[in-house]
N, C-alpha and C positions, 0 to 999 in steps of 0.2 A: 292243215289237213294232214292226216297220217295214213298213208296207204302203201309205202314201200315196205318190203319184207327183208330182202337181203342185198346188201351193198358190199362189193368187194373192192379193195384198194391194193394195187400191186406196188410193192416197194422193194428196194434193193440196197444191199450194203456195198459200198464202193471204197476204194482207197482214199484216204484223206488227201486232198489236193496239195497239202503242204508237206506230205511225206514222200520219200523216194521209194517207190514200190519195186522198180526194176522189172526186167522182162526175162521170162524163161527161154530156153533154147527153142521151144516150139512156137514162140511168138506170143504166148499168153502172158498175162500180167502175173508177176510173182506176188500174190496177195498176202502170203505169210509174212513178208518183210515190211508190209505197209501198215500204218495206223488206219483204223476203219471208221466209217461214218455213214449216216443215212444219206443216200443220193440227194443232193440239194433240190433237184427238180421234183422228186417224189414228195417233198414237203408240201408243195402246192396241191398235189393230188390227195394227200392225207387231209388237208384242210377242207378240200371240196367234199370229200366223203363225210367228214364231220358236219359240214353245213347241210348236206343232203339229209343226214339223219335228224339233225335238229329241226329242219323245216318240214320234212315229209315222213319221218319215222324210219323204222327198220333197224336191223342189226348190221354192224360193220365187221367184216372179217379182213384182216390184213394178211396178205400172202407174200412170201418171199422165197426165192430159190437160191441156195448157196451152201457153203460148208457149215458145220455145226456152229461156228462162231457167229454166223449171221443171226442167231437168236437174239443178239444184242439189240438189233433194230426193232425186233418184235416187242421187246421190253419197252423200248422208246414209244412205239405205237400205242401200247397199252397205257402208258403214262399220259398220252394225249387224249385217250378216251375211246379207243376202239374196243369192241366187245370180245372178239376172238382172234386168234392168230394161227397161221399155218406156216411151217417151215418145210419146204421140199428139199431134202438133202440126200445125196447119193453120189458115190464116186463116179458113177457112169455119166454124171452131168458135167464133169470137169471139161473145160475147153469148148463148151457149147457156143456156137455163134447165135445170131438172132433167130435163125430158122429153127434150130434145135431147141432154143430157149422157149420160143413161142409154142412149140409142140408140147413141151413139158408142162408149161403153165396152162395150156388149153386142157390137157388131161387132168391137171389138178382141179381146174374149175369144173370139169365134167364130174369129177369125184365128189365135189362139194354139193352139186345139184343146182337148183333153180336160183336165179338172181335177177335183180332189176337193173342195177347199174354196176359197171366196172370202171374205176378211175385209175389212170396211169399218169406218171410224169411224162413230160415231152420226150426225154431222152435220159441217158445216164452220162456221168462225167468220165467213166472209164471206157465207154464204147462210142458214145456220141453219134449213134446211127439214127435214132428216132424211128426205129422200125418195129420193135417188139409189140407195141400196143396195136398198131394197124394189122400186123400179122395175126395176132390173137383174134381180133374182130373177124378177120377173113376166115380163120379156121373155125370159129364158132358160128359163122354165117349170120352175124348180127350187124346192125348199123353202127357206124362209128362217127364221132365228131372230134376232129383234132384241133389243137391250139385254142381250146375253150377258155375264155377268161371270165365268163359269168353264165349262169343258167337258172332256169326255173322249170317246174313241172306242172303241167295243166292237162287234165283229161287223159292221163296215162301217156302223155308225150312229153319229151324233154325239149325245151326251147332254149337254145344256146347261142351266145355271142362268140363268134370265132374270129380270131385275129388274122387279118390278111395284110399284105403290103399296102400301106396308104390308107387303111381303114379297117372295117370289120364286116362280117356277114352275120345275119341272123338265120339260124337253121332250126328245123323242127324234125324230130325223129321219134319213132315209137320205141317203147321199152320192150325187151331189154336192149341196152345200148352201151357201147364202150366210149369213154371220154378220155382224151389226153388233155391234161390241164396245162395251160400256158403259165409262164412265170410272171405274167401280169395279173394273175389271180391274187387273192388275198394271201398274205404271208401266214405261215403256220403260227397259231396262237400258243401261249404258254402251256406247259404241262399242267394237268389238273391235280389238285390235292388228293382226290379219290384215286386217280390213276397211279400216282406216286406211292400211295399206301398199298394199293393192290399189288404192285410190282414187289414191294418189300415183303408182302405176305407170300407171294409166289416164290421168292428166293428162299423163304424159310420152310415152306410146306410143299412137298413133292405132289401131294394130291391136288393142290390148287394149281400147281404148274401144269399138270396134265389136263386140267379143266380148261385153261385159257390158252395153252400152247400145244398144238398138235404137230408132231413131227412125222412126216411121210417119206417113204422112199418110192422108187419107180415101180416096185411090185404093187404097192398100195394103190397107185393110180393107174395100174395096168398099162404102163408105157412100154413101147418096144425099144429095147436098148440100141437097136440098129439106127434109130432116129435121134440118138442123143450123143452128147459129147463131141469129140473131134471126129469120130467115125460118122456121126450123123450130121455133120456140119459141111455144107457145100462151100462155105467161104474158107479159103486157105490163106494164111499169112505166109507169104513166100520170103519176106525179108523184113527185119526191123532194124532201125538205126537210131542211135542216140544223137540228137541234134545239139551241138554245143551252144551255150548261151552267147548271144550276140551282144557285144558291148561297143560303145562308141565314145567319142570325146568331143568336147565343145571348146572352141577357141573364140575368145571375145576380142573384137577389134575396136580400137578407139581412135578417133581422128575425124577429119573432115575431108579436105581435098584429096589427100593421099589414100583415103580409105578405099575408094572404088578401084584404084590401081592395084592395091595390095590384095583386095578381094578377088580381082580378076586373076592374079597370079596363083592364088591359093586354089581356086576352082579349076584352073588349068592343070 
């Protein structure tokens, strides 16, 4: 059955976990010094969006907020099969906490118009708060289902299996709805040949790039700058510390009768 029209998937570029990003004086991550990657949790959200399109139709728009270099993960999303992408990029967004980020993304979604489903990852590896998806749903005044590991759509309602401690819940919600996808969902599949060719064409042709990648600023989405960046963020990082790596050693004891006495002295 094909009845969905618009599916949005929110993705983010984060520092590669294997790189040393460092921290700025204001407590924010120094992203310029880090290698970059698609947030691992967002890979499950991207696959869920692709599954929704395959089973129920619609067009997928991948949305990200970040500096100009964040366009890299939009190329990656196109390679996997999304239809359109949005990059919200503006200096006023720098240092935004989850509250300011959810406001900016909500305004972006309002700019894009009607939608049936929004998919998000559970959290990001650079923030680890798991707040943005829920805050967006609240700002949009739509139902939300978190920790979703499977779903189907029947009679314009989404029926989702939600992970809880010791088991799962089955929930039903009307559309439009926001879903945060658990990492027990299916892993992201390989990039498509069509998607890879499309990105190659986009790299060569500016006209094609403008068709598939739209770059917005805060004026485009009519966002109030007072609600963005460090100025619009109620969360304040008062102090950051670098925790040194903890190392240890192992001592192997051999023996029989004397072993317990030796071990006793070591533990003392």
